[in-house]
C-alpha positions as CSV (number, residue, x, y, z in Angstrom):
1,M,0.0,0.0,0.0
2,K,1.3,3.5,-0.9
3,I,0.5,5.8,2.0
4,A,0.6,9.6,1.9
5,F,1.3,10.3,5.6
6,V,0.6,13.9,6.7
7,S,1.8,14.8,10.2
8,F,2.9,18.2,11.3
9,H,5.1,16.6,14.0
10,L,7.7,13.9,13.2
11,L,10.4,12.6,15.5
12,N,10.8,15.7,17.6
13,V,10.2,16.8,21.2
14,T,6.4,16.1,21.0
15,A,4.7,12.9,22.0
16,E,2.8,12.9,18.7
17,G,6.1,13.3,16.7
18,L,7.5,10.2,18.4
19,Q,4.3,8.2,17.8
20,A,4.1,9.3,14.2
21,A,7.7,8.2,13.6
22,K,7.0,4.8,15.3
23,L,4.0,4.3,13.0
24,V,6.0,5.1,9.9
25,R,8.6,2.6,11.0
26,I,6.2,-0.3,11.5
27,L,4.3,0.5,8.3
28,C,7.6,0.4,6.4
29,D,8.7,-2.8,8.1
30,A,5.4,-4.4,7.0
31,G,6.2,-3.7,3.4
32,H,4.1,-0.5,2.9
33,T,5.5,2.5,1.0
34,V,5.2,5.6,3.2
35,E,5.8,9.1,2.0
36,V,5.7,11.7,4.8
37,F,4.6,15.3,4.6
38,T,5.7,17.2,7.7
39,S,6.8,20.5,9.1
40,E,10.3,21.9,9.7
41,Q,9.9,21.4,13.5
42,N,12.2,18.4,13.7
43,W,15.9,17.5,13.6
44,L,16.0,16.7,9.9
45,E,17.7,19.0,7.3
46,G,16.6,19.9,3.8
47,R,13.3,20.1,2.1
48,R,13.2,16.5,0.8
49,V,14.9,13.8,2.9
50,E,15.4,10.1,2.1
51,P,17.1,8.6,5.2
52,R,19.2,5.5,4.6
53,D,19.5,4.6,8.2
54,G,17.9,5.4,11.6
55,P,14.3,5.1,12.6
56,L,13.0,6.8,9.4
57,R,15.0,4.8,7.0
58,G,13.3,3.8,3.8
59,T,10.9,6.7,3.7
60,T,10.7,9.9,1.6
61,I,10.1,12.9,3.8
62,H,8.9,16.4,2.6
63,R,9.7,19.1,5.2
64,I,7.3,22.0,4.5
65,P,7.8,25.4,6.0
66,A,5.0,27.3,7.7
67,D,5.5,30.6,5.7
68,A,2.9,33.1,6.6
69,E,3.9,35.2,3.6
70,T,2.3,32.6,1.3
71,A,-1.2,33.5,2.7
72,P,-3.5,35.7,0.6
73,A,-2.3,39.3,0.3
74,W,-5.5,40.7,2.0
75,W,-4.9,38.4,5.0
76,R,-1.3,39.5,5.3
77,H,-2.5,43.1,5.1
78,L,-4.9,42.6,7.9
79,G,-2.2,40.8,9.9
80,A,-0.4,44.2,10.3
81,W,-3.3,45.2,12.6
82,D,-2.9,42.2,14.9
83,T,-1.8,44.3,17.9
84,A,-4.2,47.2,17.1
85,G,-7.2,47.8,19.3
86,G,-10.7,48.8,18.3
87,L,-12.2,47.9,14.9
88,R,-8.8,47.3,13.4
89,G,-8.0,44.6,15.9
90,K,-11.3,42.9,15.4
91,A,-10.8,43.1,11.6
92,A,-7.4,41.4,12.0
93,A,-9.0,38.5,13.8
94,L,-11.7,37.9,11.1
95,P,-9.5,35.7,8.9
96,N,-8.6,33.4,11.8
97,L,-12.3,32.9,12.5
98,L,-13.1,32.4,8.8
99,Y,-10.4,29.8,8.2
100,G,-10.4,28.4,11.7
101,C,-6.6,28.8,12.1
102,R,-3.8,31.3,12.0
103,R,-2.1,32.6,8.8
104,E,1.0,30.4,9.1
105,E,-1.1,27.3,9.8
106,W,-3.2,27.8,6.8
107,S,-0.1,28.5,4.7
108,W,1.4,25.2,5.9
109,A,-1.8,23.3,5.1
110,T,-2.1,24.7,1.6
111,T,1.5,24.2,0.7
112,T,1.4,20.6,2.1
113,A,-1.8,19.8,0.1
114,A,-0.2,21.2,-3.1
115,T,3.0,19.2,-2.5
116,L,1.0,16.0,-1.9
117,L,-1.2,16.5,-5.0
118,E,1.9,17.0,-7.1
119,R,3.5,13.8,-5.8
120,H,0.2,11.9,-6.4
121,R,0.4,12.8,-10.0
122,E,3.8,11.2,-10.1
123,Q,2.9,8.1,-8.1
124,K,-0.6,7.2,-7.2
125,F,-1.2,7.0,-3.5
126,D,-3.6,4.3,-2.2
127,V,-4.6,6.2,1.0
128,L,-4.1,9.5,2.7
129,H,-3.4,9.4,6.5
130,S,-3.5,12.7,8.4
131,R,-2.7,13.1,12.1
132,L,-3.7,15.4,15.0
133,N,-2.3,17.0,17.2
134,P,-2.2,19.8,15.9
135,P,-5.1,20.0,13.4
136,H,-3.1,21.5,10.5
137,S,-2.6,18.0,9.0
138,H,-6.4,17.5,8.8
139,L,-6.8,21.0,7.2
140,A,-4.4,19.8,4.5
141,G,-6.5,16.6,4.2
142,L,-9.6,18.7,3.6
143,L,-7.9,20.6,0.8
144,V,-6.7,17.4,-0.8
145,R,-10.2,15.9,-0.5
146,K,-11.6,18.9,-2.3
147,R,-9.2,18.6,-5.2
148,L,-8.9,14.8,-5.2
149,P,-12.2,13.2,-3.9
150,T,-11.2,9.7,-5.0
151,L,-8.3,9.3,-2.7
152,P,-9.3,7.4,0.5
153,W,-8.7,9.4,3.6
154,C,-8.1,8.1,7.2
155,A,-7.8,10.8,9.9
156,Y,-6.3,10.2,13.4
157,F,-7.1,12.1,16.6
158,S,-4.6,11.7,19.5
159,D,-6.5,14.2,21.7
160,P,-9.9,16.0,21.9
161,W,-10.3,18.7,19.4
162,P,-11.2,21.6,19.3
163,L,-9.3,22.5,22.5
164,H,-12.4,23.6,24.4
165,R,-13.4,19.9,24.4
166,F,-10.6,19.1,26.8
167,P,-12.0,18.0,30.1
168,A,-11.2,19.7,33.4
169,P,-8.6,20.5,34.9
170,Y,-7.5,21.4,31.4
171,A,-8.9,24.8,30.5
172,Y,-8.6,26.4,27.1
173,S,-10.4,29.7,26.6
174,L,-12.1,30.2,23.3
175,G,-14.8,32.7,22.4
176,R,-18.2,31.6,21.4
177,L,-17.7,32.3,17.7
178,S,-14.4,30.4,17.7
179,R,-16.0,27.4,19.4
180,W,-18.8,27.4,16.8
181,R,-16.3,27.8,13.9
182,L,-14.0,25.0,15.0
183,G,-16.9,22.8,16.0
184,R,-18.2,23.2,12.4
185,R,-14.7,22.4,11.1
186,L,-14.6,19.2,13.2
187,R,-18.0,18.1,11.8
188,V,-16.8,18.6,8.2
189,I,-13.6,16.5,8.9
190,H,-15.7,13.7,10.4
191,Q,-18.1,13.8,7.4
192,Q,-15.4,14.0,4.8
193,T,-13.1,11.3,6.1
194,D,-13.6,7.6,5.1
195,A,-12.1,6.3,8.4
196,L,-11.3,7.7,11.8
197,V,-8.7,6.4,14.3
198,F,-8.5,7.1,18.0
199,P,-6.0,5.7,20.6
200,S,-8.6,4.7,23.1
201,R,-12.3,3.8,23.3
202,W,-12.7,6.6,25.9
203,L,-11.5,9.3,23.4
204,L,-13.6,7.8,20.6
205,D,-16.7,8.0,22.9
206,H,-15.7,11.6,23.8
207,Q,-15.4,12.7,20.2
208,V,-18.1,10.9,18.2
209,S,-20.7,9.4,20.5
210,D,-22.7,12.5,21.2
211,P,-26.4,11.8,20.3
212,A,-26.3,14.6,17.8
213,H,-23.6,12.9,15.8
214,P,-24.5,10.5,13.0
215,A,-24.0,6.8,13.8
216,A,-21.9,6.5,10.7
217,W,-19.1,8.4,12.4
218,R,-18.8,5.7,15.0
219,A,-19.2,3.0,12.5
220,K,-16.1,4.2,10.6
221,S,-14.0,4.6,13.7
222,T,-11.2,2.3,14.8
223,V,-9.3,2.1,18.1
224,A,-5.5,1.8,17.6
225,A,-3.4,2.1,20.8
226,H,-0.2,4.0,20.9
227,I,2.8,2.0,19.9
228,G,5.2,0.6,22.6
229,T,8.8,-0.4,22.0
230,V,10.0,-0.2,18.4
231,W,13.6,0.8,18.3
232,D,14.5,0.3,22.0
233,T,15.3,-3.2,23.3
234,P,14.8,-3.5,27.0
235,S,17.4,-5.3,29.0
236,A,17.6,-6.8,32.5
237,K,18.1,-4.2,35.2
238,P,21.1,-5.0,37.6
239,R,20.4,-4.3,41.2
240,D,22.1,-1.2,42.6
241,P,21.9,0.6,46.0
242,F,18.9,2.7,45.0
243,L,15.3,1.9,43.9
244,R,15.2,4.2,40.9
245,I,11.8,5.5,39.9
246,R,12.0,7.4,36.7
247,H,9.7,9.6,34.7
248,A,10.2,10.9,31.1
249,G,7.8,13.4,29.6
250,F,6.2,16.8,29.9
251,L,5.3,18.0,33.4
252,M,2.8,20.8,33.0
253,K,0.4,22.7,35.3
254,E,-2.3,20.0,34.8
255,R,0.2,17.1,35.4
256,R,1.3,17.8,38.9
257,I,3.4,15.9,41.4
258,D,2.5,17.7,44.5
259,A,0.7,14.7,46.0
260,L,3.6,12.5,45.0
261,V,6.0,14.8,46.9
262,E,3.7,14.7,49.9
263,A,3.6,10.9,49.7
264,V,7.4,10.7,49.6
265,R,7.6,12.9,52.7
266,A,5.1,10.8,54.6
267,L,6.8,7.5,53.7
268,L,10.3,8.8,54.7
269,E,8.8,10.1,58.0
270,R,7.6,6.6,58.8
271,R,10.6,4.8,57.4
272,P,13.6,7.2,57.5
273,E,16.0,4.4,56.5
274,L,14.5,4.6,52.9
275,R,16.0,8.1,52.4
276,H,19.3,6.4,51.4
277,A,17.5,3.8,49.1
278,L,14.9,5.8,47.2
279,R,15.5,8.0,44.1
280,L,12.8,9.7,42.0
281,E,14.2,11.2,38.8
282,F,12.6,13.3,36.1
283,V,13.7,14.1,32.5
284,G,11.9,16.0,29.8
285,R,10.1,19.3,29.5
286,Y,8.8,21.5,32.3
287,T,6.6,24.5,32.6
288,G,9.7,26.8,32.6
289,P,12.8,26.9,30.5
290,E,14.9,25.3,33.3
291,P,14.3,22.1,35.4
292,P,12.6,23.0,38.7
293,A,14.5,22.8,41.9
294,P,13.5,19.9,44.2
295,P,12.0,20.6,47.6
296,A,14.8,21.7,50.0
297,D,14.1,18.7,52.3
298,L,14.2,16.2,49.4
299,T,17.2,17.2,47.4
300,D,18.8,13.8,48.1
301,V,15.7,11.9,46.9
302,I,14.2,13.9,44.0
303,V,16.3,14.9,40.9
304,Y,15.3,16.8,37.8
305,H,17.3,16.5,34.6
306,R,17.3,18.5,31.4
307,Y,15.6,17.4,28.2
308,E,17.3,14.6,26.3
309,R,16.8,13.4,22.7
310,P,14.4,10.4,22.4
311,E,17.3,8.0,21.6
312,A,19.0,8.9,24.8
313,I,15.8,8.8,26.9
314,G,15.2,5.2,26.0
315,A,18.5,4.1,27.4
316,W,18.0,6.3,30.5
317,L,14.6,4.6,31.2
318,D,16.2,1.2,30.7
319,E,18.2,1.9,33.9
320,A,15.1,2.4,36.0
321,D,13.6,-0.1,38.4
322,V,10.1,1.4,38.2
323,L,8.7,3.7,35.6
324,L,6.5,6.7,36.7
325,L,3.4,7.9,34.8
326,V,1.9,11.3,35.7
327,E,-1.5,12.2,34.4
328,A,-3.8,15.1,35.2
329,D,-6.4,14.6,37.9
330,L,-9.2,13.9,35.5
331,E,-12.7,12.5,36.4
332,L,-12.3,10.1,33.4
333,G,-9.0,9.3,31.8
334,I,-9.9,9.7,28.1
335,F,-6.3,10.3,27.1
336,F,-3.9,7.5,26.2
337,P,-0.6,8.8,27.4
338,S,2.0,7.9,24.8
339,K,4.5,7.4,27.7
340,L,2.3,4.6,29.0
341,A,2.8,2.7,25.7
342,D,6.6,3.4,25.9
343,Y,6.6,2.0,29.4
344,L,4.6,-1.1,28.6
345,G,7.2,-2.1,26.1
346,M,10.1,-1.8,28.6
347,E,9.4,-4.8,31.0
348,R,9.4,-2.7,34.2
349,P,6.7,-2.1,36.8
350,I,4.7,1.1,36.3
351,L,3.8,3.5,39.1
352,A,0.8,5.2,37.5
353,L,-0.7,8.4,38.9
354,S,-3.9,8.1,36.9
355,P,-7.7,8.6,37.1
356,R,-9.7,5.8,38.7
357,R,-11.5,5.3,35.4
358,G,-9.7,5.5,32.0
359,I,-7.2,3.9,29.8
360,A,-4.4,3.6,32.3
361,N,-6.7,1.8,34.7
362,D,-7.9,-0.4,31.9
363,L,-4.4,-1.6,31.1
364,L,-2.8,-1.6,34.6
365,G,-5.8,-2.2,36.9
366,N,-5.7,-5.9,36.6
367,G,-3.4,-8.4,38.3
368,A,-0.5,-7.4,40.5
369,S,0.1,-4.2,38.6
370,R,-3.0,-2.6,40.1
371,Q,-1.0,-2.2,43.3
372,L,0.9,0.6,41.7
373,V,-2.0,2.6,40.4
374,A,-3.2,5.7,42.4
375,P,-5.3,8.8,41.7
376,P,-2.9,11.7,40.9
377,A,-4.1,13.9,43.9
378,D,-4.4,11.1,46.5
379,A,-1.2,11.3,48.5
380,A,-2.2,8.5,50.8
381,A,-2.8,6.1,47.9
382,I,0.4,7.1,46.3
383,E,2.3,6.5,49.5
384,R,0.9,2.9,49.6
385,C,2.0,2.4,46.1
386,L,5.5,3.6,46.9
387,E,5.8,1.4,49.9
388,T,4.6,-1.6,47.8
389,A,7.3,-0.9,45.3
390,V,10.0,-0.5,48.0
391,D,9.0,-3.7,49.7
392,A,9.1,-5.6,46.5
393,W,12.5,-4.1,45.6
394,E,13.9,-5.1,49.0
395,R,12.8,-8.7,48.5
396,D,14.0,-8.6,44.9
397,K,10.4,-9.3,43.7
398,L,9.8,-6.3,41.5
399,A,9.0,-8.6,38.6
400,S,5.9,-9.7,40.4
401,L,4.5,-6.2,39.8
402,L,4.9,-6.2,36.0
403,P,1.8,-5.3,33.9
404,D,0.2,-8.4,32.5
405,A,0.8,-9.8,29.1
406,E,-2.5,-8.6,27.6
407,A,-1.6,-5.0,28.5
408,R,1.8,-5.3,26.7
409,R,0.1,-7.0,23.7
410,Q,-2.2,-4.1,23.1
411,V,0.7,-1.7,22.4
412,A,2.9,-4.3,20.6
413,P,3.7,-3.1,17.0
414,A,2.0,-6.1,15.4
415,T,-1.3,-5.4,17.3
416,V,-1.2,-1.6,16.5
417,L,-0.2,-2.3,12.8
418,A,-3.2,-4.6,12.3
419,S,-5.6,-1.9,13.7
420,Y,-4.2,0.7,11.3
421,E,-4.3,-1.6,8.3
422,R,-8.0,-2.3,9.1
423,A,-8.7,1.4,9.2
424,F,-6.9,2.0,5.9
425,D,-8.8,-0.9,4.3
426,H,-12.1,0.5,5.6
427,A,-11.2,3.9,4.0
428,R,-10.4,2.3,0.7
429,E,-13.6,0.2,0.7
430,A,-15.7,3.1,1.6
431,R,-14.2,5.3,-1.2
432,A,-14.5,2.5,-3.7
């Protein structure tokens, strides 16, 4: 199958960029031909790249700039009023409302669609696959659909969209007109696509199961989990003097570790001898440009590291005894954390600060691994999980807390590949 793969992010600092790269890899390994249309927000160089080695080997990659100067002249002219007040400021915002995006986003989508259509004339694609987040790839998909209605289209949603559909405690402020415009854009995407893919049933329900939505939207939807280990090979962890609990990812204002810190304090107060045996380490992105400072009373227990490239993070996580997942304190965990998929492929116990209901509980709430799952804001429950991990480590029984085989199977490349192939086949049959 020849696949036109449109993803704004690709193998960069974002979770979606890493998942997109993993999907490209397993599609190529399965014998499909994948041509990628992406942005310049990655570590590649040049406009057209054909890697001969590395995780993206065997693909053709088009790196497309987001050049606001390619937008219509009248839009550029109004853009000069962006910082103006009064009627001029309101006029400058009208194109964003009309197109449902900013100038540079629309320029990227139009340039991407034009590049893809030109490539389709040279070699016929069998299916178009566009990915969110962000929505620019689907905007390009809409433009391609308008010009080339015969090309089957499968769209992927990693998160709720538009942003005002994020559940609390996430809070994105959009005006009434913007919510209406983006909601209409979402309905058009759902109507125009031949297949939809979501990483969890919870997100699928959140996006397409409203009574006002046609049943056909759900009928053409597929659940394909995030992909676990692809290019990292887990190894046995030798025992050292510390129980190392490690987290890799983005800590933001919604993903908080206040309760975890409180739990560590409480555990060390009861069992002070563990201060010399317990280490919690974090690497990734934070709310500020620099890693935060650990609490003054826990500088010998909690460590923050600077961001590392994905290929280095895999090796760093491989040195952990327990892997730490931090989610927002949601009523329902509709998100599938890509880090959870990474962790499930690494043959380590997972300490999950996750909602009581949701995808993490679905995967980790069975068997022995449920002993390491706690609500993100419940310090007492987190303390119990920490103590369970410490006790198992002291007895050299951490392996007894591993996630079960079914959880690992759901994120295995072969399982996820089969789900995407079903979605692509559905799109092709629907378009035929």
